[in-house]
PyMOL Python script that loads the backbone (N, CA, C, O; Angstrom):
from pymol import cmd

cmd.read_pdbstr("""\
ATOM      1  N   MET A   1      -4.152   5.218   3.485  1.00  0.00           N
ATOM      2  CA  MET A   1      -3.212   4.218   4.052  1.00  0.00           C
ATOM      3  C   MET A   1      -2.022   5.014   4.108  1.00  0.00           C
ATOM      4  O   MET A   1      -1.346   5.272   3.112  1.00  0.00           O
ATOM      5  N   MET A   2      -1.703   5.497   5.548  1.00  0.00           N
ATOM      6  CA  MET A   2      -0.731   6.196   5.837  1.00  0.00           C
ATOM      7  C   MET A   2       0.693   5.643   5.466  1.00  0.00           C
ATOM      8  O   MET A   2       1.581   6.419   5.114  1.00  0.00           O
ATOM      9  N   GLN A   3       0.872   4.429   5.541  1.00  0.00           N
ATOM     10  CA  GLN A   3       2.178   3.784   5.408  1.00  0.00           C
ATOM     11  C   GLN A   3       2.361   3.235   3.938  1.00  0.00           C
ATOM     12  O   GLN A   3       3.463   2.799   3.606  1.00  0.00           O
ATOM     13  N   LEU A   4       1.464   3.246   3.188  1.00  0.00           N
ATOM     14  CA  LEU A   4       1.740   2.674   1.918  1.00  0.00           C
ATOM     15  C   LEU A   4       3.029   3.159   1.214  1.00  0.00           C
ATOM     16  O   LEU A   4       3.951   2.391   0.941  1.00  0.00           O
ATOM     17  N   ARG A   5       3.037   4.421   0.949  1.00  0.00           N
ATOM     18  CA  ARG A   5       4.096   5.124   0.084  1.00  0.00           C
ATOM     19  C   ARG A   5       5.370   5.000   0.797  1.00  0.00           C
ATOM     20  O   ARG A   5       6.380   4.851   0.110  1.00  0.00           O
ATOM     21  N   ARG A   6       5.485   5.045   2.215  1.00  0.00           N
ATOM     22  CA  ARG A   6       6.746   4.733   2.739  1.00  0.00           C
ATOM     23  C   ARG A   6       7.289   3.284   2.626  1.00  0.00           C
ATOM     24  O   ARG A   6       8.480   3.067   2.402  1.00  0.00           O
ATOM     25  N   LEU A   7       6.308   2.236   2.800  1.00  0.00           N
ATOM     26  CA  LEU A   7       6.641   0.818   2.859  1.00  0.00           C
ATOM     27  C   LEU A   7       7.149   0.686   1.310  1.00  0.00           C
ATOM     28  O   LEU A   7       8.196   0.101   1.034  1.00  0.00           O
ATOM     29  N   ARG A   8       6.341   1.262   0.369  1.00  0.00           N
ATOM     30  CA  ARG A   8       6.707   1.038  -1.033  1.00  0.00           C
ATOM     31  C   ARG A   8       7.976   1.443  -1.539  1.00  0.00           C
ATOM     32  O   ARG A   8       8.688   0.799  -2.310  1.00  0.00           O
ATOM     33  N   ARG A   9       8.197   2.545  -1.050  1.00  0.00           N
ATOM     34  CA  ARG A   9       9.692   3.271  -1.379  1.00  0.00           C
ATOM     35  C   ARG A   9      10.694   2.521  -0.540  1.00  0.00           C
ATOM     36  O   ARG A   9      11.810   2.314  -1.016  1.00  0.00           O
ATOM     37  N   ALA A  10      10.411   2.130   0.578  1.00  0.00           N
ATOM     38  CA  ALA A  10      11.464   1.429   1.397  1.00  0.00           C
ATOM     39  C   ALA A  10      12.012   0.305   0.558  1.00  0.00           C
ATOM     40  O   ALA A  10      13.223   0.105   0.460  1.00  0.00           O
ATOM     41  N   ARG A  11      11.053  -0.461  -0.077  1.00  0.00           N
ATOM     42  CA  ARG A  11      11.472  -1.685  -0.936  1.00  0.00           C
ATOM     43  C   ARG A  11      11.784  -1.376  -2.330  1.00  0.00           C
ATOM     44  O   ARG A  11      11.890  -2.238  -3.202  1.00  0.00           O
ATOM     45  N   ALA A  12      11.948   0.047  -2.538  1.00  0.00           N
ATOM     46  CA  ALA A  12      12.372   0.335  -4.014  1.00  0.00           C
ATOM     47  C   ALA A  12      11.477  -0.068  -4.946  1.00  0.00           C
ATOM     48  O   ALA A  12      11.901  -0.376  -6.060  1.00  0.00           O
ATOM     49  N   PHE A  13      10.001  -0.142  -4.638  1.00  0.00           N
ATOM     50  CA  PHE A  13       9.078  -0.326  -5.721  1.00  0.00           C
ATOM     51  C   PHE A  13       8.580   0.758  -6.364  1.00  0.00           C
ATOM     52  O   PHE A  13       8.506   1.793  -5.701  1.00  0.00           O
ATOM     53  N   THR A  14       8.186   0.779  -7.601  1.00  0.00           N
ATOM     54  CA  THR A  14       7.454   2.073  -8.295  1.00  0.00           C
ATOM     55  C   THR A  14       5.933   1.647  -7.941  1.00  0.00           C
ATOM     56  O   THR A  14       5.709   0.582  -7.365  1.00  0.00           O
ATOM     57  N   GLN A  15       5.048   2.410  -8.264  1.00  0.00           N
ATOM     58  CA  GLN A  15       3.544   2.164  -8.185  1.00  0.00           C
ATOM     59  C   GLN A  15       3.453   0.973  -9.282  1.00  0.00           C
ATOM     60  O   GLN A  15       2.747  -0.007  -9.045  1.00  0.00           O
ATOM     61  N   GLU A  16       4.022   1.060 -10.217  1.00  0.00           N
ATOM     62  CA  GLU A  16       3.747   0.045 -11.488  1.00  0.00           C
ATOM     63  C   GLU A  16       4.077  -1.366 -10.887  1.00  0.00           C
ATOM     64  O   GLU A  16       3.283  -2.306 -10.925  1.00  0.00           O
ATOM     65  N   GLU A  17       5.492  -1.426 -10.254  1.00  0.00           N
ATOM     66  CA  GLU A  17       5.862  -2.665  -9.991  1.00  0.00           C
ATOM     67  C   GLU A  17       5.055  -3.277  -8.669  1.00  0.00           C
ATOM     68  O   GLU A  17       4.805  -4.478  -8.569  1.00  0.00           O
ATOM     69  N   LEU A  18       4.716  -2.376  -7.756  1.00  0.00           N
ATOM     70  CA  LEU A  18       3.716  -2.841  -6.752  1.00  0.00           C
ATOM     71  C   LEU A  18       2.404  -3.438  -7.261  1.00  0.00           C
ATOM     72  O   LEU A  18       1.901  -4.456  -6.787  1.00  0.00           O
ATOM     73  N   SER A  19       1.869  -2.688  -8.311  1.00  0.00           N
ATOM     74  CA  SER A  19       0.662  -3.046  -8.871  1.00  0.00           C
ATOM     75  C   SER A  19       0.715  -4.502  -9.662  1.00  0.00           C
ATOM     76  O   SER A  19      -0.221  -5.300  -9.720  1.00  0.00           O
ATOM     77  N   ARG A  20       1.839  -4.641 -10.174  1.00  0.00           N
ATOM     78  CA  ARG A  20       2.232  -5.897 -11.030  1.00  0.00           C
ATOM     79  C   ARG A  20       2.260  -7.047  -9.885  1.00  0.00           C
ATOM     80  O   ARG A  20       1.638  -8.100 -10.030  1.00  0.00           O
ATOM     81  N   ILE A  21       2.962  -6.782  -8.841  1.00  0.00           N
ATOM     82  CA  ILE A  21       3.038  -7.765  -7.755  1.00  0.00           C
ATOM     83  C   ILE A  21       1.796  -8.061  -7.043  1.00  0.00           C
ATOM     84  O   ILE A  21       1.430  -9.222  -6.858  1.00  0.00           O
ATOM     85  N   SER A  22       1.062  -6.927  -6.592  1.00  0.00           N
ATOM     86  CA  SER A  22      -0.088  -7.094  -5.785  1.00  0.00           C
ATOM     87  C   SER A  22      -1.407  -7.464  -6.546  1.00  0.00           C
ATOM     88  O   SER A  22      -2.314  -8.083  -5.989  1.00  0.00           O
ATOM     89  N   GLY A  23      -1.467  -7.026  -7.926  1.00  0.00           N
ATOM     90  CA  GLY A  23      -2.647  -7.267  -8.509  1.00  0.00           C
ATOM     91  C   GLY A  23      -3.553  -6.135  -8.336  1.00  0.00           C
ATOM     92  O   GLY A  23      -4.620  -6.178  -8.948  1.00  0.00           O
ATOM     93  N   VAL A  24      -3.279  -5.079  -7.558  1.00  0.00           N
ATOM     94  CA  VAL A  24      -3.904  -3.854  -7.386  1.00  0.00           C
ATOM     95  C   VAL A  24      -3.568  -2.770  -8.400  1.00  0.00           C
ATOM     96  O   VAL A  24      -2.380  -2.476  -8.531  1.00  0.00           O
ATOM     97  N   SER A  25      -4.539  -2.109  -9.173  1.00  0.00           N
ATOM     98  CA  SER A  25      -4.269  -1.203 -10.135  1.00  0.00           C
ATOM     99  C   SER A  25      -3.389   0.045  -9.649  1.00  0.00           C
ATOM    100  O   SER A  25      -3.509   0.577  -8.545  1.00  0.00           O
ATOM    101  N   ARG A  26      -2.479   0.430 -10.656  1.00  0.00           N
ATOM    102  CA  ARG A  26      -1.605   1.552 -10.250  1.00  0.00           C
ATOM    103  C   ARG A  26      -2.508   2.750  -9.853  1.00  0.00           C
ATOM    104  O   ARG A  26      -2.224   3.443  -8.875  1.00  0.00           O
ATOM    105  N   ASP A  27      -3.645   2.995 -10.656  1.00  0.00           N
ATOM    106  CA  ASP A  27      -4.483   4.135 -10.360  1.00  0.00           C
ATOM    107  C   ASP A  27      -4.843   3.931  -8.787  1.00  0.00           C
ATOM    108  O   ASP A  27      -4.585   4.826  -7.982  1.00  0.00           O
ATOM    109  N   THR A  28      -5.429   2.755  -8.403  1.00  0.00           N
ATOM    110  CA  THR A  28      -5.778   2.569  -7.031  1.00  0.00           C
ATOM    111  C   THR A  28      -4.641   2.737  -5.899  1.00  0.00           C
ATOM    112  O   THR A  28      -4.824   3.126  -4.746  1.00  0.00           O
ATOM    113  N   ILE A  29      -3.526   2.384  -6.448  1.00  0.00           N
ATOM    114  CA  ILE A  29      -2.288   2.526  -5.372  1.00  0.00           C
ATOM    115  C   ILE A  29      -2.097   4.178  -5.467  1.00  0.00           C
ATOM    116  O   ILE A  29      -2.066   4.791  -4.400  1.00  0.00           O
ATOM    117  N   SER A  30      -1.994   4.772  -6.477  1.00  0.00           N
ATOM    118  CA  SER A  30      -2.052   6.349  -6.462  1.00  0.00           C
ATOM    119  C   SER A  30      -2.947   6.912  -5.611  1.00  0.00           C
ATOM    120  O   SER A  30      -2.536   7.611  -4.685  1.00  0.00           O
ATOM    121  N   ALA A  31      -4.182   6.708  -5.788  1.00  0.00           N
ATOM    122  CA  ALA A  31      -5.290   7.269  -5.018  1.00  0.00           C
ATOM    123  C   ALA A  31      -5.238   6.903  -3.519  1.00  0.00           C
ATOM    124  O   ALA A  31      -5.676   7.701  -2.690  1.00  0.00           O
ATOM    125  N   LEU A  32      -4.713   5.713  -3.152  1.00  0.00           N
ATOM    126  CA  LEU A  32      -4.538   5.344  -1.755  1.00  0.00           C
ATOM    127  C   LEU A  32      -3.456   6.178  -1.029  1.00  0.00           C
ATOM    128  O   LEU A  32      -3.572   6.630   0.110  1.00  0.00           O
ATOM    129  N   GLU A  33      -2.376   6.322  -1.855  1.00  0.00           N
ATOM    130  CA  GLU A  33      -1.224   7.133  -1.380  1.00  0.00           C
ATOM    131  C   GLU A  33      -1.538   8.490  -1.147  1.00  0.00           C
ATOM    132  O   GLU A  33      -1.117   9.075  -0.150  1.00  0.00           O
ATOM    133  N   ALA A  34      -2.345   9.104  -2.115  1.00  0.00           N
ATOM    134  CA  ALA A  34      -2.771  10.520  -2.084  1.00  0.00           C
ATOM    135  C   ALA A  34      -3.915  10.727  -0.927  1.00  0.00           C
ATOM    136  O   ALA A  34      -4.273  11.846  -0.563  1.00  0.00           O
ATOM    137  N   GLY A  35      -4.405   9.590  -0.435  1.00  0.00           N
ATOM    138  CA  GLY A  35      -5.563   9.811   0.485  1.00  0.00           C
ATOM    139  C   GLY A  35      -6.908  10.144  -0.126  1.00  0.00           C
ATOM    140  O   GLY A  35      -7.840  10.669   0.483  1.00  0.00           O
ATOM    141  N   LYS A  36      -6.904   9.733  -1.567  1.00  0.00           N
ATOM    142  CA  LYS A  36      -8.239   9.931  -2.095  1.00  0.00           C
ATOM    143  C   LYS A  36      -9.059   8.889  -2.135  1.00  0.00           C
ATOM    144  O   LYS A  36     -10.133   8.978  -2.731  1.00  0.00           O
ATOM    145  N   ARG A  37      -8.668   7.736  -1.499  1.00  0.00           N
ATOM    146  CA  ARG A  37      -9.620   6.606  -1.621  1.00  0.00           C
ATOM    147  C   ARG A  37      -9.478   5.778  -0.398  1.00  0.00           C
ATOM    148  O   ARG A  37      -8.366   5.821   0.129  1.00  0.00           O
ATOM    149  N   GLU A  38     -10.451   4.975   0.200  1.00  0.00           N
ATOM    150  CA  GLU A  38     -10.294   4.088   1.263  1.00  0.00           C
ATOM    151  C   GLU A  38     -10.116   2.812   0.604  1.00  0.00           C
ATOM    152  O   GLU A  38     -10.702   2.515  -0.437  1.00  0.00           O
ATOM    153  N   ALA A  39      -9.313   2.067   1.209  1.00  0.00           N
ATOM    154  CA  ALA A  39      -8.926   0.635   0.670  1.00  0.00           C
ATOM    155  C   ALA A  39      -9.896  -0.437   1.269  1.00  0.00           C
ATOM    156  O   ALA A  39     -10.185  -0.474   2.465  1.00  0.00           O
ATOM    157  N   GLN A  40     -10.348  -1.259   0.376  1.00  0.00           N
ATOM    158  CA  GLN A  40     -10.996  -2.418   0.864  1.00  0.00           C
ATOM    159  C   GLN A  40     -10.370  -3.442   1.476  1.00  0.00           C
ATOM    160  O   GLN A  40      -9.196  -3.606   1.144  1.00  0.00           O
ATOM    161  N   PRO A  41     -10.869  -4.249   2.356  1.00  0.00           N
ATOM    162  CA  PRO A  41      -9.923  -5.224   2.964  1.00  0.00           C
ATOM    163  C   PRO A  41      -9.236  -6.219   2.110  1.00  0.00           C
ATOM    164  O   PRO A  41      -8.149  -6.702   2.426  1.00  0.00           O
ATOM    165  N   ARG A  42      -9.793  -6.484   1.162  1.00  0.00           N
ATOM    166  CA  ARG A  42      -9.028  -7.344  -0.041  1.00  0.00           C
ATOM    167  C   ARG A  42      -7.859  -6.728  -0.677  1.00  0.00           C
ATOM    168  O   ARG A  42      -6.912  -7.359  -1.145  1.00  0.00           O
ATOM    169  N   THR A  43      -7.988  -5.462  -0.664  1.00  0.00           N
ATOM    170  CA  THR A  43      -7.004  -4.735  -1.325  1.00  0.00           C
ATOM    171  C   THR A  43      -5.659  -4.343  -0.340  1.00  0.00           C
ATOM    172  O   THR A  43      -4.502  -4.155  -0.715  1.00  0.00           O
ATOM    173  N   ILE A  44      -6.140  -4.292   0.869  1.00  0.00           N
ATOM    174  CA  ILE A  44      -5.292  -4.147   1.930  1.00  0.00           C
ATOM    175  C   ILE A  44      -4.479  -5.489   2.259  1.00  0.00           C
ATOM    176  O   ILE A  44      -3.326  -5.484   2.690  1.00  0.00           O
ATOM    177  N   ARG A  45      -5.200  -6.583   2.011  1.00  0.00           N
ATOM    178  CA  ARG A  45      -4.341  -7.901   2.144  1.00  0.00           C
ATOM    179  C   ARG A  45      -3.469  -8.130   1.151  1.00  0.00           C
ATOM    180  O   ARG A  45      -2.404  -8.678   1.435  1.00  0.00           O
ATOM    181  N   ARG A  46      -3.759  -7.748  -0.220  1.00  0.00           N
ATOM    182  CA  ARG A  46      -3.000  -7.946  -1.187  1.00  0.00           C
ATOM    183  C   ARG A  46      -1.770  -7.079  -1.274  1.00  0.00           C
ATOM    184  O   ARG A  46      -0.693  -7.554  -1.633  1.00  0.00           O
ATOM    185  N   LEU A  47      -1.926  -5.768  -0.939  1.00  0.00           N
ATOM    186  CA  LEU A  47      -0.904  -4.867  -0.687  1.00  0.00           C
ATOM    187  C   LEU A  47       0.169  -5.322   0.297  1.00  0.00           C
ATOM    188  O   LEU A  47       1.362  -5.329  -0.007  1.00  0.00           O
ATOM    189  N   ALA A  48      -0.305  -5.709   1.515  1.00  0.00           N
ATOM    190  CA  ALA A  48       0.308  -6.200   2.628  1.00  0.00           C
ATOM    191  C   ALA A  48       1.271  -7.335   2.148  1.00  0.00           C
ATOM    192  O   ALA A  48       2.480  -7.332   2.376  1.00  0.00           O
ATOM    193  N   ASP A  49       0.603  -8.298   1.463  1.00  0.00           N
ATOM    194  CA  ASP A  49       1.380  -9.530   1.026  1.00  0.00           C
ATOM    195  C   ASP A  49       2.418  -8.983   0.068  1.00  0.00           C
ATOM    196  O   ASP A  49       3.585  -9.348   0.213  1.00  0.00           O
ATOM    197  N   ALA A  50       2.132  -8.235  -0.787  1.00  0.00           N
ATOM    198  CA  ALA A  50       3.164  -7.801  -1.990  1.00  0.00           C
ATOM    199  C   ALA A  50       4.314  -7.130  -1.122  1.00  0.00           C
ATOM    200  O   ALA A  50       5.488  -7.361  -1.409  1.00  0.00           O
ATOM    201  N   LEU A  51       3.974  -6.291  -0.050  1.00  0.00           N
ATOM    202  CA  LEU A  51       4.980  -5.617   0.706  1.00  0.00           C
ATOM    203  C   LEU A  51       5.715  -6.484   1.726  1.00  0.00           C
ATOM    204  O   LEU A  51       6.694  -6.109   2.372  1.00  0.00           O
ATOM    205  N   ASN A  52       5.140  -7.678   1.800  1.00  0.00           N
ATOM    206  CA  ASN A  52       5.619  -8.628   2.921  1.00  0.00           C
ATOM    207  C   ASN A  52       5.614  -8.079   4.525  1.00  0.00           C
ATOM    208  O   ASN A  52       6.529  -8.240   5.334  1.00  0.00           O
ATOM    209  N   VAL A  53       4.530  -7.496   4.720  1.00  0.00           N
ATOM    210  CA  VAL A  53       4.147  -6.884   6.009  1.00  0.00           C
ATOM    211  C   VAL A  53       2.715  -7.450   6.468  1.00  0.00           C
ATOM    212  O   VAL A  53       1.907  -7.975   5.703  1.00  0.00           O
ATOM    213  N   GLU A  54       2.559  -7.277   7.683  1.00  0.00           N
ATOM    214  CA  GLU A  54       1.234  -7.477   8.436  1.00  0.00           C
ATOM    215  C   GLU A  54       0.345  -6.400   7.992  1.00  0.00           C
ATOM    216  O   GLU A  54       0.849  -5.283   7.869  1.00  0.00           O
ATOM    217  N   THR A  55      -0.962  -6.569   7.719  1.00  0.00           N
ATOM    218  CA  THR A  55      -1.908  -5.641   7.428  1.00  0.00           C
ATOM    219  C   THR A  55      -1.931  -4.434   8.448  1.00  0.00           C
ATOM    220  O   THR A  55      -2.182  -3.282   8.095  1.00  0.00           O
ATOM    221  N   GLN A  56      -1.639  -4.816   9.775  1.00  0.00           N
ATOM    222  CA  GLN A  56      -1.504  -3.784  10.730  1.00  0.00           C
ATOM    223  C   GLN A  56      -0.527  -2.540  10.449  1.00  0.00           C
ATOM    224  O   GLN A  56      -0.713  -1.334  10.611  1.00  0.00           O
ATOM    225  N   GLU A  57       0.660  -3.310   9.935  1.00  0.00           N
ATOM    226  CA  GLU A  57       1.809  -2.339   9.579  1.00  0.00           C
ATOM    227  C   GLU A  57       1.410  -1.498   8.592  1.00  0.00           C
ATOM    228  O   GLU A  57       1.693  -0.306   8.709  1.00  0.00           O
ATOM    229  N   LEU A  58       0.746  -1.920   7.542  1.00  0.00           N
ATOM    230  CA  LEU A  58       0.100  -1.007   6.471  1.00  0.00           C
ATOM    231  C   LEU A  58      -0.901   0.086   6.886  1.00  0.00           C
ATOM    232  O   LEU A  58      -1.015   1.166   6.307  1.00  0.00           O
ATOM    233  N   MET A  59      -1.519  -0.264   7.813  1.00  0.00           N
ATOM    234  CA  MET A  59      -2.595   0.632   8.220  1.00  0.00           C
ATOM    235  C   MET A  59      -2.258   1.629   9.376  1.00  0.00           C
ATOM    236  O   MET A  59      -2.966   2.593   9.664  1.00  0.00           O
ATOM    237  N   LYS A  60      -1.055   1.273  10.026  1.00  0.00           N
ATOM    238  CA  LYS A  60      -0.675   2.381  10.996  1.00  0.00           C
ATOM    239  C   LYS A  60      -0.674   3.799  10.549  1.00  0.00           C
ATOM    240  O   LYS A  60      -0.267   4.059   9.417  1.00  0.00           O
ATOM    241  N   GLY A  61      -1.082   4.710  11.321  1.00  0.00           N
ATOM    242  CA  GLY A  61      -1.163   6.112  11.060  1.00  0.00           C
ATOM    243  C   GLY A  61       0.312   6.607  11.350  1.00  0.00           C
ATOM    244  O   GLY A  61       1.148   5.959  11.980  1.00  0.00           O
ATOM    245  N   GLU A  62       0.482   7.741  10.842  1.00  0.00           N
ATOM    246  CA  GLU A  62       1.803   8.339  10.872  1.00  0.00           C
ATOM    247  C   GLU A  62       2.321   8.590  12.311  1.00  0.00           C
ATOM    248  O   GLU A  62       3.519   8.435  12.547  1.00  0.00           O
ATOM    249  N   ASP A  63       1.503   8.952  13.228  1.00  0.00           N
ATOM    250  CA  ASP A  63       1.730   9.073  14.534  1.00  0.00           C
ATOM    251  C   ASP A  63       1.983   7.659  15.120  1.00  0.00           C
ATOM    252  O   ASP A  63       2.662   7.648  16.147  1.00  0.00           O
ATOM    253  N   ASP A  64       1.617   6.646  14.715  1.00  0.00           N
ATOM    254  CA  ASP A  64       1.786   5.266  15.272  1.00  0.00           C
ATOM    255  C   ASP A  64       3.311   4.742  15.397  1.00  0.00           C
ATOM    256  O   ASP A  64       3.676   3.829  16.137  1.00  0.00           O
ATOM    257  N   GLY A  65       4.058   5.433  14.605  1.00  0.00           N
ATOM    258  CA  GLY A  65       5.353   4.960  14.426  1.00  0.00           C
ATOM    259  C   GLY A  65       5.489   4.136  13.227  1.00  0.00           C
ATOM    260  O   GLY A  65       6.579   3.646  12.935  1.00  0.00           O
TER     261      GLY A  65
END
""", "prot")
cmd.dss("prot")
cmd.show_as("cartoon", "prot")
cmd.util.cbc("prot")
cmd.orient("prot")
């Protein structure tokens, strides 16, 4: 997920804080940010809700803006 790290940092969340808010493990967040794991739809929804963005915003590629 290309935008996860950018959106998390824009909100000044640590991975641990985002984990606590979203219910997604910190290890999963780390792996997603590193591109080592594909996110499941439920995970995408939980992270988008925690970051207060639409799922499409979270899933944008770096070249999409």
